[in-house]
ChimeraX commands (.cxc) that place a marker at each C-alpha (Angstrom):
marker #1 position 0.00,0.00,0.00 radius 0.5
marker #1 position 1.38,3.41,-0.91 radius 0.5
marker #1 position 2.12,5.88,1.86 radius 0.5
marker #1 position 2.83,9.56,1.20 radius 0.5
marker #1 position 4.53,9.86,4.59 radius 0.5
marker #1 position 7.60,8.15,3.16 radius 0.5
marker #1 position 7.98,10.89,0.54 radius 0.5
marker #1 position 6.72,13.88,2.54 radius 0.5
marker #1 position 7.03,17.56,1.67 radius 0.5
marker #1 position 4.97,20.66,2.56 radius 0.5
marker #1 position 1.92,20.68,0.33 radius 0.5
marker #1 position -1.11,22.79,-0.41 radius 0.5
marker #1 position -4.48,21.81,0.97 radius 0.5
marker #1 position -6.76,19.98,-1.50 radius 0.5
marker #1 position -8.94,22.23,-3.58 radius 0.5
marker #1 position -12.61,22.80,-2.82 radius 0.5
marker #1 position -13.45,20.65,-5.84 radius 0.5
marker #1 position -11.71,17.63,-4.35 radius 0.5
marker #1 position -13.27,18.31,-0.95 radius 0.5
marker #1 position -16.70,18.12,-2.58 radius 0.5
marker #1 position -15.86,15.01,-4.56 radius 0.5
marker #1 position -14.77,13.02,-1.53 radius 0.5
marker #1 position -16.95,14.49,1.19 radius 0.5
marker #1 position -19.15,11.39,1.31 radius 0.5
marker #1 position -16.20,8.98,1.44 radius 0.5
marker #1 position -18.09,6.58,-0.80 radius 0.5
marker #1 position -15.49,3.96,-1.86 radius 0.5
marker #1 position -17.29,3.28,-5.14 radius 0.5
marker #1 position -17.35,6.99,-5.99 radius 0.5
marker #1 position -13.71,7.41,-5.00 radius 0.5
marker #1 position -12.75,4.55,-7.30 radius 0.5
marker #1 position -14.89,5.87,-10.16 radius 0.5
marker #1 position -13.39,9.35,-9.97 radius 0.5
marker #1 position -9.84,8.02,-9.64 radius 0.5
marker #1 position -10.12,5.85,-12.73 radius 0.5
marker #1 position -12.04,8.33,-14.86 radius 0.5
marker #1 position -9.65,11.21,-14.14 radius 0.5
marker #1 position -6.54,9.11,-14.75 radius 0.5
marker #1 position -7.81,7.78,-18.08 radius 0.5
marker #1 position -9.13,11.17,-19.21 radius 0.5
marker #1 position -5.87,12.91,-18.33 radius 0.5
marker #1 position -3.70,10.38,-20.11 radius 0.5
marker #1 position -5.89,10.24,-23.20 radius 0.5
marker #1 position -6.08,14.02,-23.54 radius 0.5
marker #1 position -2.36,14.60,-23.17 radius 0.5
marker #1 position -1.29,11.73,-25.41 radius 0.5
marker #1 position -3.72,12.84,-28.13 radius 0.5
marker #1 position -2.39,16.41,-28.08 radius 0.5
marker #1 position 0.87,16.78,-26.09 radius 0.5
marker #1 position 1.26,20.46,-26.92 radius 0.5
marker #1 position 1.18,23.87,-25.30 radius 0.5
marker #1 position 3.42,22.96,-22.40 radius 0.5
marker #1 position 0.82,20.56,-20.93 radius 0.5
marker #1 position 3.38,17.78,-20.48 radius 0.5
marker #1 position 5.83,20.19,-18.88 radius 0.5
marker #1 position 3.17,21.22,-16.38 radius 0.5
marker #1 position 2.29,17.62,-15.56 radius 0.5
marker #1 position 5.94,16.67,-15.03 radius 0.5
marker #1 position 6.37,19.67,-12.71 radius 0.5
marker #1 position 3.01,19.18,-10.95 radius 0.5
marker #1 position 4.29,18.06,-7.55 radius 0.5
marker #1 position 6.90,20.84,-7.45 radius 0.5
marker #1 position 4.12,23.41,-7.67 radius 0.5
marker #1 position 1.20,21.69,-5.94 radius 0.5
marker #1 position 2.73,19.05,-3.70 radius 0.5
marker #1 position 1.07,15.65,-3.47 radius 0.5
marker #1 position -2.21,16.31,-1.64 radius 0.5
marker #1 position -4.31,16.94,-4.75 radius 0.5
marker #1 position -3.08,13.73,-6.36 radius 0.5
marker #1 position -3.53,11.82,-3.12 radius 0.5
marker #1 position -7.16,12.85,-3.01 radius 0.5
marker #1 position -7.64,11.35,-6.45 radius 0.5
marker #1 position -5.37,8.33,-6.77 radius 0.5
marker #1 position -3.74,7.19,-3.51 radius 0.5
marker #1 position -6.44,4.63,-2.64 radius 0.5
marker #1 position -6.42,3.01,-6.08 radius 0.5
marker #1 position -5.15,-0.57,-6.51 radius 0.5
marker #1 position -1.49,-0.86,-7.42 radius 0.5
marker #1 position -2.32,-2.65,-10.67 radius 0.5
marker #1 position -4.48,0.13,-12.07 radius 0.5
marker #1 position -3.80,3.26,-14.10 radius 0.5
marker #1 position -4.40,5.71,-11.22 radius 0.5
marker #1 position -2.37,3.45,-8.91 radius 0.5
marker #1 position 0.56,3.44,-11.33 radius 0.5
marker #1 position 0.42,7.21,-11.81 radius 0.5
marker #1 position 0.31,7.71,-8.03 radius 0.5
marker #1 position 3.44,5.60,-7.53 radius 0.5
marker #1 position 5.30,7.42,-10.29 radius 0.5
marker #1 position 4.52,10.80,-8.76 radius 0.5
marker #1 position 5.57,9.60,-5.30 radius 0.5
marker #1 position 8.83,8.32,-6.75 radius 0.5
marker #1 position 9.43,11.64,-8.46 radius 0.5
marker #1 position 8.71,13.48,-5.23 radius 0.5
marker #1 position 11.19,11.34,-3.33 radius 0.5
marker #1 position 13.96,12.12,-5.83 radius 0.5
marker #1 position 13.22,15.84,-5.99 radius 0.5
marker #1 position 13.06,16.18,-2.20 radius 0.5
marker #1 position 16.44,14.56,-1.54 radius 0.5
marker #1 position 18.44,14.02,-4.74 radius 0.5
marker #1 position 21.68,13.56,-2.81 radius 0.5
marker #1 position 20.41,10.48,-0.98 radius 0.5
marker #1 position 18.76,9.22,-4.16 radius 0.5
marker #1 position 22.07,9.48,-6.01 radius 0.5
marker #1 position 23.90,7.71,-3.18 radius 0.5
marker #1 position 21.41,4.84,-3.21 radius 0.5
marker #1 position 21.37,4.60,-6.98 radius 0.5
marker #1 position 25.15,4.50,-7.33 radius 0.5
marker #1 position 25.51,1.90,-4.58 radius 0.5
marker #1 position 22.78,-0.19,-6.13 radius 0.5
marker #1 position 24.29,0.10,-9.60 radius 0.5
marker #1 position 27.61,-1.24,-8.33 radius 0.5
marker #1 position 26.09,-4.06,-6.29 radius 0.5
marker #1 position 23.23,-5.21,-8.53 radius 0.5
marker #1 position 24.07,-7.94,-11.04 radius 0.5
marker #1 position 21.30,-7.27,-13.55 radius 0.5
marker #1 position 20.38,-5.14,-16.55 radius 0.5
marker #1 position 18.30,-2.80,-14.39 radius 0.5
marker #1 position 20.77,0.12,-14.45 radius 0.5
marker #1 position 20.80,-0.07,-18.25 radius 0.5
marker #1 position 17.00,-0.23,-18.44 radius 0.5
marker #1 position 16.60,2.69,-16.04 radius 0.5
marker #1 position 18.91,4.73,-18.26 radius 0.5
marker #1 position 20.90,6.89,-15.83 radius 0.5
marker #1 position 24.40,8.03,-16.82 radius 0.5
marker #1 position 27.40,6.48,-15.08 radius 0.5
marker #1 position 28.05,7.74,-12.50 radius 0.5
marker #1 position 24.71,9.43,-11.75 radius 0.5
marker #1 position 24.79,12.45,-9.46 radius 0.5
marker #1 position 21.85,14.31,-7.89 radius 0.5
marker #1 position 21.13,16.45,-10.96 radius 0.5
marker #1 position 21.23,13.41,-13.24 radius 0.5
marker #1 position 18.79,11.52,-11.00 radius 0.5
marker #1 position 16.32,14.42,-11.01 radius 0.5
marker #1 position 16.59,14.63,-14.80 radius 0.5
marker #1 position 16.15,10.86,-15.14 radius 0.5
marker #1 position 12.96,10.61,-13.08 radius 0.5
marker #1 position 11.48,13.59,-14.92 radius 0.5
marker #1 position 12.34,11.95,-18.24 radius 0.5
marker #1 position 10.69,8.71,-17.14 radius 0.5
marker #1 position 7.56,10.58,-16.07 radius 0.5
marker #1 position 7.53,12.49,-19.35 radius 0.5
marker #1 position 7.63,9.16,-21.17 radius 0.5
marker #1 position 4.27,8.24,-19.64 radius 0.5
marker #1 position 2.65,11.12,-21.50 radius 0.5
marker #1 position 4.71,11.32,-24.68 radius 0.5
marker #1 position 6.28,7.93,-25.35 radius 0.5
marker #1 position 5.65,4.23,-24.81 radius 0.5
marker #1 position 3.73,3.99,-21.54 radius 0.5
marker #1 position 4.84,0.43,-20.81 radius 0.5
marker #1 position 8.49,1.28,-21.46 radius 0.5
marker #1 position 8.24,4.20,-19.05 radius 0.5
marker #1 position 6.82,1.89,-16.37 radius 0.5
marker #1 position 9.57,-0.67,-17.02 radius 0.5
marker #1 position 12.21,2.04,-16.63 radius 0.5
marker #1 position 10.62,3.20,-13.39 radius 0.5
marker #1 position 10.51,-0.37,-12.08 radius 0.5
marker #1 position 14.19,-0.88,-12.94 radius 0.5
marker #1 position 15.02,2.43,-11.27 radius 0.5
marker #1 position 13.25,1.28,-8.10 radius 0.5
marker #1 position 15.13,-2.02,-8.08 radius 0.5
marker #1 position 18.48,-0.25,-8.34 radius 0.5
marker #1 position 17.51,2.12,-5.52 radius 0.5
marker #1 position 16.22,-0.78,-3.40 radius 0.5
marker #1 position 19.52,-2.62,-3.84 radius 0.5
marker #1 position 21.48,0.44,-2.77 radius 0.5
marker #1 position 19.22,0.98,0.22 radius 0.5
marker #1 position 19.58,-2.66,1.30 radius 0.5
marker #1 position 23.36,-2.54,1.15 radius 0.5
marker #1 position 23.51,0.74,3.06 radius 0.5
marker #1 position 21.25,-0.81,5.71 radius 0.5
marker #1 position 23.76,-3.64,6.06 radius 0.5
marker #1 position 26.59,-1.11,6.42 radius 0.5
marker #1 position 24.86,0.69,9.30 radius 0.5
marker #1 position 23.39,-2.34,11.07 radius 0.5
marker #1 position 26.16,-2.65,13.67 radius 0.5
marker #1 position 26.79,1.03,14.38 radius 0.5
marker #1 position 23.50,2.86,13.66 radius 0.5
marker #1 position 20.61,0.39,13.88 radius 0.5
marker #1 position 17.91,3.06,13.59 radius 0.5
marker #1 position 19.40,4.37,10.38 radius 0.5
marker #1 position 19.76,0.80,9.13 radius 0.5
marker #1 position 16.09,0.19,9.88 radius 0.5
marker #1 position 15.08,3.30,7.93 radius 0.5
marker #1 position 17.05,2.12,4.89 radius 0.5
marker #1 position 15.54,-1.36,5.18 radius 0.5
marker #1 position 12.02,0.12,5.22 radius 0.5
marker #1 position 12.85,2.26,2.20 radius 0.5
marker #1 position 14.28,-0.74,0.35 radius 0.5
marker #1 position 11.11,-2.74,0.98 radius 0.5
marker #1 position 8.86,0.05,-0.27 radius 0.5
marker #1 position 10.99,0.60,-3.38 radius 0.5
marker #1 position 11.02,-3.13,-4.09 radius 0.5
marker #1 position 7.23,-3.22,-3.76 radius 0.5
marker #1 position 6.90,-0.26,-6.12 radius 0.5
marker #1 position 9.16,-2.02,-8.62 radius 0.5
marker #1 position 6.87,-5.05,-8.59 radius 0.5
marker #1 position 3.74,-2.88,-8.88 radius 0.5
marker #1 position 5.07,-0.81,-11.77 radius 0.5
marker #1 position 6.37,-3.82,-13.68 radius 0.5
marker #1 position 2.96,-5.50,-13.31 radius 0.5
marker #1 position 1.22,-2.34,-14.51 radius 0.5
marker #1 position 3.49,-2.26,-17.57 radius 0.5
marker #1 position 2.63,-5.87,-18.40 radius 0.5
marker #1 position -1.08,-5.10,-18.08 radius 0.5
marker #1 position -0.73,-2.03,-20.32 radius 0.5
marker #1 position 0.82,-4.17,-23.05 radius 0.5
marker #1 position -2.23,-6.45,-22.92 radius 0.5
marker #1 position -4.58,-3.44,-22.97 radius 0.5
marker #1 position -5.71,-4.53,-19.50 radius 0.5
marker #1 position -4.57,-1.66,-17.27 radius 0.5
marker #1 position -7.79,-0.13,-15.99 radius 0.5
marker link #1:1,2 radius 0.2
marker link #1:2,3 radius 0.2
marker link #1:3,4 radius 0.2
marker link #1:4,5 radius 0.2
marker link #1:5,6 radius 0.2
marker link #1:6,7 radius 0.2
marker link #1:7,8 radius 0.2
marker link #1:8,9 radius 0.2
marker link #1:9,10 radius 0.2
marker link #1:10,11 radius 0.2
marker link #1:11,12 radius 0.2
marker link #1:12,13 radius 0.2
marker link #1:13,14 radius 0.2
marker link #1:14,15 radius 0.2
marker link #1:15,16 radius 0.2
marker link #1:16,17 radius 0.2
marker link #1:17,18 radius 0.2
marker link #1:18,19 radius 0.2
marker link #1:19,20 radius 0.2
marker link #1:20,21 radius 0.2
marker link #1:21,22 radius 0.2
marker link #1:22,23 radius 0.2
marker link #1:23,24 radius 0.2
marker link #1:24,25 radius 0.2
marker link #1:25,26 radius 0.2
marker link #1:26,27 radius 0.2
marker link #1:27,28 radius 0.2
marker link #1:28,29 radius 0.2
marker link #1:29,30 radius 0.2
marker link #1:30,31 radius 0.2
marker link #1:31,32 radius 0.2
marker link #1:32,33 radius 0.2
marker link #1:33,34 radius 0.2
marker link #1:34,35 radius 0.2
marker link #1:35,36 radius 0.2
marker link #1:36,37 radius 0.2
marker link #1:37,38 radius 0.2
marker link #1:38,39 radius 0.2
marker link #1:39,40 radius 0.2
marker link #1:40,41 radius 0.2
marker link #1:41,42 radius 0.2
marker link #1:42,43 radius 0.2
marker link #1:43,44 radius 0.2
marker link #1:44,45 radius 0.2
marker link #1:45,46 radius 0.2
marker link #1:46,47 radius 0.2
marker link #1:47,48 radius 0.2
marker link #1:48,49 radius 0.2
marker link #1:49,50 radius 0.2
marker link #1:50,51 radius 0.2
marker link #1:51,52 radius 0.2
marker link #1:52,53 radius 0.2
marker link #1:53,54 radius 0.2
marker link #1:54,55 radius 0.2
marker link #1:55,56 radius 0.2
marker link #1:56,57 radius 0.2
marker link #1:57,58 radius 0.2
marker link #1:58,59 radius 0.2
marker link #1:59,60 radius 0.2
marker link #1:60,61 radius 0.2
marker link #1:61,62 radius 0.2
marker link #1:62,63 radius 0.2
marker link #1:63,64 radius 0.2
marker link #1:64,65 radius 0.2
marker link #1:65,66 radius 0.2
marker link #1:66,67 radius 0.2
marker link #1:67,68 radius 0.2
marker link #1:68,69 radius 0.2
marker link #1:69,70 radius 0.2
marker link #1:70,71 radius 0.2
marker link #1:71,72 radius 0.2
marker link #1:72,73 radius 0.2
marker link #1:73,74 radius 0.2
marker link #1:74,75 radius 0.2
marker link #1:75,76 radius 0.2
marker link #1:76,77 radius 0.2
marker link #1:77,78 radius 0.2
marker link #1:78,79 radius 0.2
marker link #1:79,80 radius 0.2
marker link #1:80,81 radius 0.2
marker link #1:81,82 radius 0.2
marker link #1:82,83 radius 0.2
marker link #1:83,84 radius 0.2
marker link #1:84,85 radius 0.2
marker link #1:85,86 radius 0.2
marker link #1:86,87 radius 0.2
marker link #1:87,88 radius 0.2
marker link #1:88,89 radius 0.2
marker link #1:89,90 radius 0.2
marker link #1:90,91 radius 0.2
marker link #1:91,92 radius 0.2
marker link #1:92,93 radius 0.2
marker link #1:93,94 radius 0.2
marker link #1:94,95 radius 0.2
marker link #1:95,96 radius 0.2
marker link #1:96,97 radius 0.2
marker link #1:97,98 radius 0.2
marker link #1:98,99 radius 0.2
marker link #1:99,100 radius 0.2
marker link #1:100,101 radius 0.2
marker link #1:101,102 radius 0.2
marker link #1:102,103 radius 0.2
marker link #1:103,104 radius 0.2
marker link #1:104,105 radius 0.2
marker link #1:105,106 radius 0.2
marker link #1:106,107 radius 0.2
marker link #1:107,108 radius 0.2
marker link #1:108,109 radius 0.2
marker link #1:109,110 radius 0.2
marker link #1:110,111 radius 0.2
marker link #1:111,112 radius 0.2
marker link #1:112,113 radius 0.2
marker link #1:113,114 radius 0.2
marker link #1:114,115 radius 0.2
marker link #1:115,116 radius 0.2
marker link #1:116,117 radius 0.2
marker link #1:117,118 radius 0.2
marker link #1:118,119 radius 0.2
marker link #1:119,120 radius 0.2
marker link #1:120,121 radius 0.2
marker link #1:121,122 radius 0.2
marker link #1:122,123 radius 0.2
marker link #1:123,124 radius 0.2
marker link #1:124,125 radius 0.2
marker link #1:125,126 radius 0.2
marker link #1:126,127 radius 0.2
marker link #1:127,128 radius 0.2
marker link #1:128,129 radius 0.2
marker link #1:129,130 radius 0.2
marker link #1:130,131 radius 0.2
marker link #1:131,132 radius 0.2
marker link #1:132,133 radius 0.2
marker link #1:133,134 radius 0.2
marker link #1:134,135 radius 0.2
marker link #1:135,136 radius 0.2
marker link #1:136,137 radius 0.2
marker link #1:137,138 radius 0.2
marker link #1:138,139 radius 0.2
marker link #1:139,140 radius 0.2
marker link #1:140,141 radius 0.2
marker link #1:141,142 radius 0.2
marker link #1:142,143 radius 0.2
marker link #1:143,144 radius 0.2
marker link #1:144,145 radius 0.2
marker link #1:145,146 radius 0.2
marker link #1:146,147 radius 0.2
marker link #1:147,148 radius 0.2
marker link #1:148,149 radius 0.2
marker link #1:149,150 radius 0.2
marker link #1:150,151 radius 0.2
marker link #1:151,152 radius 0.2
marker link #1:152,153 radius 0.2
marker link #1:153,154 radius 0.2
marker link #1:154,155 radius 0.2
marker link #1:155,156 radius 0.2
marker link #1:156,157 radius 0.2
marker link #1:157,158 radius 0.2
marker link #1:158,159 radius 0.2
marker link #1:159,160 radius 0.2
marker link #1:160,161 radius 0.2
marker link #1:161,162 radius 0.2
marker link #1:162,163 radius 0.2
marker link #1:163,164 radius 0.2
marker link #1:164,165 radius 0.2
marker link #1:165,166 radius 0.2
marker link #1:166,167 radius 0.2
marker link #1:167,168 radius 0.2
marker link #1:168,169 radius 0.2
marker link #1:169,170 radius 0.2
marker link #1:170,171 radius 0.2
marker link #1:171,172 radius 0.2
marker link #1:172,173 radius 0.2
marker link #1:173,174 radius 0.2
marker link #1:174,175 radius 0.2
marker link #1:175,176 radius 0.2
marker link #1:176,177 radius 0.2
marker link #1:177,178 radius 0.2
marker link #1:178,179 radius 0.2
marker link #1:179,180 radius 0.2
marker link #1:180,181 radius 0.2
marker link #1:181,182 radius 0.2
marker link #1:182,183 radius 0.2
marker link #1:183,184 radius 0.2
marker link #1:184,185 radius 0.2
marker link #1:185,186 radius 0.2
marker link #1:186,187 radius 0.2
marker link #1:187,188 radius 0.2
marker link #1:188,189 radius 0.2
marker link #1:189,190 radius 0.2
marker link #1:190,191 radius 0.2
marker link #1:191,192 radius 0.2
marker link #1:192,193 radius 0.2
marker link #1:193,194 radius 0.2
marker link #1:194,195 radius 0.2
marker link #1:195,196 radius 0.2
marker link #1:196,197 radius 0.2
marker link #1:197,198 radius 0.2
marker link #1:198,199 radius 0.2
marker link #1:199,200 radius 0.2
marker link #1:200,201 radius 0.2
marker link #1:201,202 radius 0.2
marker link #1:202,203 radius 0.2
marker link #1:203,204 radius 0.2
marker link #1:204,205 radius 0.2
marker link #1:205,206 radius 0.2
marker link #1:206,207 radius 0.2
marker link #1:207,208 radius 0.2
marker link #1:208,209 radius 0.2
marker link #1:209,210 radius 0.2
marker link #1:210,211 radius 0.2
view
């Protein structure tokens, strides 16, 4: 289950529109709105990705935080379009909030992980904070402009590299700073879960089954 507390930043309060939409807390209505808005947004932008719309969507959390998106998509199943978009925006928020730690985790994971994931993710070698911010924005942009499934695969690979780095750093700190080690272990688990969710969403998209 996704949890915005892991990727927290100061955010604006939800708009009055969202307050009205979710005032009744009807799960069926929440699900309907989440799915309809996600599909309408994606269809509109991919049909006409002009006028800076994609730029605004990529920069959405920098301007608005995560609360507005949380109101719409955070309770959606992982293997759904709104659930996938929610995880991508949380991942972007994590990188933007602390690119130094993200770069540290990514580089450690790249060195330790014996797989093609670093290649699939597409970061330069080595990848510093600025490169990681650029990479996650490029992946998010690919959702709206490129092959949606490829973008999800890249995001999943990115999460696996980060999870590997976080796991190894947890091992490093286990003996001397157990609380810090525990925090890295928790982060590794969440990133690993996101990798699985995003990869599954990509597979569903290829079968025209991501709803």
